NUBA-98323 format. One record per residue (C-alpha): x, y, z. Coordinates in pm, whole numbers, padded with zeros to 5 digits, always signed. Each point is the difference from the previous one (the first is absolute). Example, Ala and Ser with C-alpha at 12.3 -4.5 7.8 and 13.67 -1.06 7.14 Angstrom:
BEGIN
+01230-00450+00780/+00137+00344-00066/
END
This chain:
BEGIN
+04957+10589+00133/-00341+00007-00166/-00107+00053-00358/+00157-00191-00288/+00337-00060+00165/+00108-00363+00018/+00235-00112+00274/+00156-00292+00177/-00086+00004+00368/+00136-00145+00323/-00297+00100+00216/-00361+00110-00014/-00208+00244+00204/-00329-00111+00151/-00301+00225+00037/-00090+00112+00352/-00352+00039+00138/+00056+00354+00120/+00274+00262-00013/-00141+00165+00313/+00249-00058+00283/-00279+00025+00261/-00173-00299-00161/+00303-00230+00017/-00041-00107+00368/-00370-00071-00062/+00075-00203-00314/+00279-00185+00179/-00226-00094+00292/-00289-00099-00227/+00202-00217-00241/+00197-00162+00285/-00323-00080+00188/-00159-00154-00310/+00310-00210-00062/+00018-00128+00359/-00374-00080+00005/+00035-00189-00329/+00299-00208+00112/-00146-00069+00345/-00346-00088-00135/+00131-00241-00264/+00242-00157+00250/-00296-00064+00230/-00180-00184-00282/+00310-00216-00062/+00043-00064+00374/-00366-00095+00041/+00009-00246-00290/+00327-00165+00103/-00085-00025+00372/-00350-00150-00024/-00025-00358-00130/-00360+00031-00121/+00112+00284-00232/+00247-00230-00173/-00220-00019-00309/+00072+00098-00359/-00217+00312+00017/+00203+00136+00291/+00323-00126-00156/-00060+00233-00295/-00118+00279+00231/+00321-00012+00206/+00207+00010-00319/-00204+00298-00121/+00079+00177+00330/+00370-00075-00047/-00013+00132-00358/-00178+00315+00125/+00276+00064+00257/+00267-00038-00269/-00203+00204-00251/-00033+00305+00226/+00359-00043+00122/+00129+00034-00357/-00104+00366-00014/-00104+00153+00332/+00325-00023+00207/+00179+00202-00270/-00286+00253+00007/+00026+00032+00379/+00377+00055-00015/-00041+00259-00277/-00255+00197+00204/+00223-00016+00308/+00321+00103-00179/-00164+00238-00252/+00163-00187-00288/-00160-00117-00324/+00289-00161-00187/+00031-00372-00068/+00290-00167-00177/-00044-00188-00328/+00070-00337+00167/-00226+00072+00297/-00275+00099-00241/+00043-00324-00193/-00010-00201+00324/-00310+00179+00128/-00179-00050-00331/+00088-00371-00001/-00133-00057+00353/-00311+00208-00068/-00086-00206-00308/+00087-00331+00167/-00227+00042+00302/-00267+00188-00193/-00034-00294-00239/-00006-00242+00293/-00289+00196+00151/-00175-00007-00335/+00030-00375-00051/-00064-00097+00362/-00336+00180-00019/-00075-00200-00316/+00096-00331+00163/-00214+00082+00304/-00297+00057-00233/+00064-00341-00157/+00021-00155+00347/-00345+00142+00086/-00133-00123-00336/+00115-00359+00060/-00120+00002+00364/-00352+00118-00091/-00055-00145-00348/+00188-00330+00040/+00002-00073+00376/+00028-00378-00041/+00315+00033-00211/+00153+00282+00202/+00257-00209+00188/+00104-00167-00324/+00034+00318-00207/+00139+00226+00274/+00230-00244+00176/+00296+00143+00197/+00259-00123-00250/-00176+00172-00291/-00042+00323+00196/+00369+00020+00094/+00088-00064-00365/-00248+00270-00102/+00160+00246+00242/+00345-00075-00146/-00136+00063-00350/-00138+00334+00118/+00341+00100+00129/+00168-00110-00326/-00248+00190-00218/+00040+00309+00218/+00378-00022-00032/-00030-00036-00378/-00220+00310-00018/+00239+00197+00218/+00307-00106-00196/-00170+00062-00337/-00056+00361+00102/+00360+00021+00124/+00132-00117-00336/-00204+00267-00178/+00114+00264+00247/+00366-00096-00047/-00037+00058-00375/-00082+00364+00068/+00330+00187-00020/-00123+00359-00013/-00273+00209+00157/-00166+00332-00081/-00041+00085+00369/+00104-00129+00344/-00318+00098+00183/-00242-00287+00073/-00361+00111+00052/-00051-00237+00291/+00131-00064+00351/+00161-00326-00115/+00155-00145-00315/-00324-00076-00180/+00084-00201-00316/-00257+00184-00213/+00146+00337+00101/+00359-00106-00068/-00075-00139-00346/-00168+00329-00089/+00329+00179+00069/+00176-00181-00282/-00007+00165-00345/+00247-00239-00155/-00146-00344+00066/-00226-00172-00252/-00356+00119+00066/-00149-00300-00177/+00194-00247+00215/-00098+00184+00317/-00365-00002-00104/+00004-00369-00092/+00165-00100+00327/-00239+00223+00199/-00308-00149-00165/+00138-00353+00041/+00054+00052+00374/-00344+00161+00036/-00159-00304-00167/+00200-00253+00202/-00029+00167+00340/-00316+00207-00045/-00244-00145-00250/+00054-00369+00078/-00016+00037+00382/-00310+00221-00020/-00164-00240-00245/+00074-00292+00234/-00143+00185+00299/-00314+00110-00188/-00057-00354-00133/+00050-00151+00349/-00253+00235+00159/-00246-00044-00287/+00001-00376+00069/-00013+00057+00377/-00304+00229-00024/-00172-00246-00236/+00042-00278+00255/-00097+00212+00301/-00324+00116-00161/-00108-00365-00018/+00044-00051+00377/-00349+00000+00156/+00117+00103+00345/+00059+00374+00045/+00231-00079+00292/+00217-00219-00224/+00016+00269-00265/+00096+00265+00257/+00277-00216+00146/+00148-00066-00344/-00028+00365-00106/+00165+00116+00322/+00289-00239-00065/+00058+00157-00342/-00083+00357+00105/+00338+00079+00155/+00190-00127-00300/-00227+00184-00243/+00055+00324+00195/+00377-00048-00021/-00022-00071-00374/-00206+00313-00068/+00237+00213+00209/+00320-00128-00164/-00112-00020-00362/-00224+00306+00022/+00279+00230+00120/+00252-00156-00243/-00230+00047-00300/-00080+00355+00111/+00372+00079+00020/+00122-00143-00330/-00310+00019-00220/-00160+00323+00115/-00074+00288-00233/+00323+00158-00126/-00185+00329-00062/-00067+00056+00371/+00332-00148+00117/+00234+00212+00211/+00314-00115+00188/-00164+00077+00336/-00309-00208-00090/+00227-00279-00119/+00188+00002+00332/-00323-00023+00200/-00122-00287-00218/+00335-00180+00038/-00019+00051+00375/-00342-00168+00005/+00110-00335-00142/+00361-00008+00127/-00069+00114+00358/-00370+00016+00089/-00098-00337-00150/+00261-00204+00194/-00101+00189+00316/-00371-00077-00040/+00041-00369-00090/+00053-00120+00363/-00321+00181+00103/-00193-00140-00298/+00106-00360+00064/-00023+00005+00381/-00303+00212+00089/-00230-00217-00216/+00156-00328+00110/-00094-00141+00341/+00274-00266-00008/+00270+00263-00048/-00154+00236+00257/-00032-00271+00267/+00357-00117-00063/+00133+00356+00024/-00175+00047+00334/+00167-00312+00137/+00353+00095-00105/+00239+00028+00298/+00125+00326-00150/-00278+00194+00177/+00103-00139+00341/+00347+00152-00014/
END
């Protein structure tokens, strides 16, 4: 099915991590453990924020929504991967592929924009503390969250519309463990290359360049203000507040940029799969540790949860 042949397809075949049958139980146990740790860790963050009244602030409101987005983000790809390893199957139907791609883009964009909004929240809190309650009032933040969901849906559906225009493929093998949009579009020899490139660059600018520019600008202003604080204790407290978020930003955007904008000369499908695994699986797993281990409020609330008394 490779070469210059063009075909209509009803299903695709995903790439597996290893063809070695002895490795399958190890991969199954590893991926399942990572998924359970991710879901449990992010659920703990949500439970801590919702159960403790003093955590009912806008910073933790966005953090709990980020945890929810992380659960949905990893759930869009990993359960299918676990089932495939267990059943030794790699096929995915056209409709299932379209659904998986839609959910992946939806929650990936929500992660992207929530990290940007959290940077803006830190910027207002540190640079404009007297106007914080006016600028970041609950009504505005709920409206902002709804806008994030709408923009994420628009991005997801825009990619779906492009995908639905593709009527033929040169291959049915996807060089990833999930329906990665960039991999699927590369399989099409008969869609307009210019349109694909324009849409790709537009989405990169909207959901890559603008968020990163907003985050960099926010932290530039934050650092400028913190350097003027005479007390080293005050600077440390403010830096520690932003440190967790900055770590999450570097992890998410760093692995995403490495995956999609790495050197094509050194690219191999196996390297691409490892890079995809980093930002689709490892990043959501590490986020609960990043945001809880450096946060005394979250840690103290987690220790007091009745869950541990069961």
